[in-house]
C-alpha positions as a Python dict, from the first residue, in 0.01 Angstrom:
ca = {
    (1, 'M'): (0, 0, 0),
    (2, 'E'): (-274, 283, 32),
    (3, 'T'): (-496, 358, -276),
    (4, 'K'): (-640, 694, -308),
    (5, 'S'): (-969, 616, -270),
    (6, 'N'): (-825, 478, 119),
    (7, 'T'): (-641, 812, 135),
    (8, 'I'): (-950, 985, 48),
    (9, 'M'): (-1146, 765, 327),
    (10, 'R'): (-882, 824, 570),
    (11, 'A'): (-911, 1223, 518),
    (12, 'K'): (-1318, 1201, 588),
    (13, 'N'): (-1259, 1004, 868),
    (14, 'F'): (-1026, 1239, 1012),
    (15, 'I'): (-1240, 1521, 973),
    (16, 'S'): (-1523, 1379, 1140),
    (17, 'K'): (-1320, 1347, 1423),
    (18, 'I'): (-1263, 1721, 1473),
    (19, 'D'): (-1520, 1974, 1527),
    (20, 'I'): (-1492, 2210, 1207),
    (21, 'N'): (-1800, 2366, 1315),
    (22, 'K'): (-1655, 2593, 1628),
    (23, 'D'): (-1505, 2940, 1563),
    (24, 'R'): (-1140, 2812, 1671),
    (25, 'D'): (-806, 2778, 1479),
    (26, 'I'): (-709, 2386, 1416),
    (27, 'L'): (-351, 2345, 1324),
    (28, 'I'): (-272, 2014, 1126),
    (29, 'V'): (77, 1889, 1023),
    (30, 'S'): (86, 1588, 787),
    (31, 'H'): (261, 1493, 444),
    (32, 'G'): (150, 1649, 124),
    (33, 'F'): (-38, 1388, -55),
    (34, 'F'): (-280, 1342, 232),
    (35, 'L'): (-278, 1721, 310),
    (36, 'L'): (-383, 1777, -62),
    (37, 'T'): (-649, 1539, -17),
    (38, 'L'): (-744, 1674, 317),
    (39, 'V'): (-767, 1989, 137),
    (40, 'E'): (-1009, 1878, -133),
    (41, 'E'): (-1213, 1745, 141),
    (42, 'L'): (-1232, 2057, 336),
    (43, 'K'): (-1316, 2298, 39),
    (44, 'S'): (-1599, 2053, -75),
    (45, 'L'): (-1755, 2138, 299),
    (46, 'G'): (-1695, 2472, 180),
    (47, 'F'): (-1415, 2602, 309),
    (48, 'K'): (-1184, 2856, 78),
    (49, 'G'): (-816, 2934, 76),
    (50, 'D'): (-539, 2933, -169),
    (51, 'I'): (-323, 2635, -113),
    (52, 'P'): (-36, 2543, -392),
    (53, 'I'): (-6, 2167, -499),
    (54, 'R'): (334, 2186, -426),
    (55, 'M'): (340, 2246, -47),
    (56, 'G'): (670, 2388, 112),
    (57, 'N'): (797, 2234, 416),
    (58, 'G'): (734, 2430, 737),
    (59, 'C'): (480, 2655, 553),
    (60, 'L'): (140, 2763, 696),
    (61, 'Y'): (-151, 2775, 475),
    (62, 'I'): (-497, 2841, 575),
    (63, 'L'): (-824, 2730, 510),
    (64, 'E'): (-1134, 2942, 599),
    (65, 'K'): (-1509, 2906, 632),
}
C-alpha cells in the first residue's frame, strides 16, 4: 500500500526527471490523486494555474511558470 509520503516522494522523483526549466510544453497523463500531489509539488516550485480538486476525465489543465 502506498502512503501519502510515498506519493509525494514519487512526484518529486518524477519532477526531477523532467526538465521543467526549458521553454516547452509537457503533457502529463495520470490518475487523480497522483496528479493532485504533482500539482502541489509544481506549485511549490513556482508554477501557477487553476486546477480543481476534482479533476474531470479527459480535461486539460495548464500550469505555467
